[in-house]
C-alpha positions in Angstrom: 88.6 50.6 132.2 92.3 50.3 131.9 93.8 47.5 129.8 97.4 48.0 131.0 98.3 49.1 134.5 101.3 48.8 136.8 100.8 46.3 139.5 102.1 46.9 143.0 102.9 43.2 143.3 106.4 42.1 142.6 106.9 41.0 139.0 109.3 38.2 140.0 108.9 35.1 142.1 111.0 35.8 145.3 110.9 32.1 146.1 112.8 31.2 142.9 114.8 34.3 142.2 117.0 36.6 144.3 117.8 40.2 143.3 121.5 40.8 142.7 124.0 43.2 141.2 126.8 41.8 139.2 129.9 44.0 139.1 133.0 43.7 137.0 136.3 43.7 138.9 138.2 45.2 135.9 135.8 47.9 134.7 133.5 48.5 137.7 130.5 48.1 135.4 127.4 47.1 137.4 124.3 45.2 136.1 121.1 44.6 138.1 119.2 41.4 137.7 118.1 38.2 139.4 119.8 35.0 140.4 117.9 31.7 140.0 118.1 30.1 143.4 118.0 26.6 141.9 120.5 26.9 139.1 122.6 29.9 140.2 122.1 31.5 136.7 122.1 35.3 136.6 119.7 37.1 134.3 120.5 40.8 133.5 117.8 43.4 133.6 119.3 46.9 133.7 122.7 48.5 133.5 123.4 50.6 136.6 125.0 53.9 135.6 123.8 55.9 138.6 122.0 55.5 141.9 118.8 56.5 140.0 119.1 53.4 137.9 119.3 51.2 141.0 116.3 53.1 142.6 114.3 52.5 139.4 115.1 48.8 139.5 114.0 48.5 143.1 110.8 50.5 142.4 109.9 48.5 139.3 110.2 45.1 141.0 109.2 46.3 144.5 112.5 45.2 146.1 112.9 46.2 149.7 115.4 43.6 150.8 119.2 44.2 150.6 120.6 43.3 147.1 123.4 40.8 146.9 126.6 41.8 145.0 128.3 39.3 142.7 131.8 39.9 141.5 
């Protein structure tokens, strides 16, 4: 019996949150996270330093839809 296991279900509520990448115009820094659909607040989850980081974010939260970019 396993006490902790990775679920194949998304760990976020897609009805309330939308995946997004926030990029800095000045530095080009990119951060992946979620935007609350009701309030518009952005919550950071991972710094994107390479395409592997974005792939890991997509895999961890089971994201198959296009990700919105916020400037």
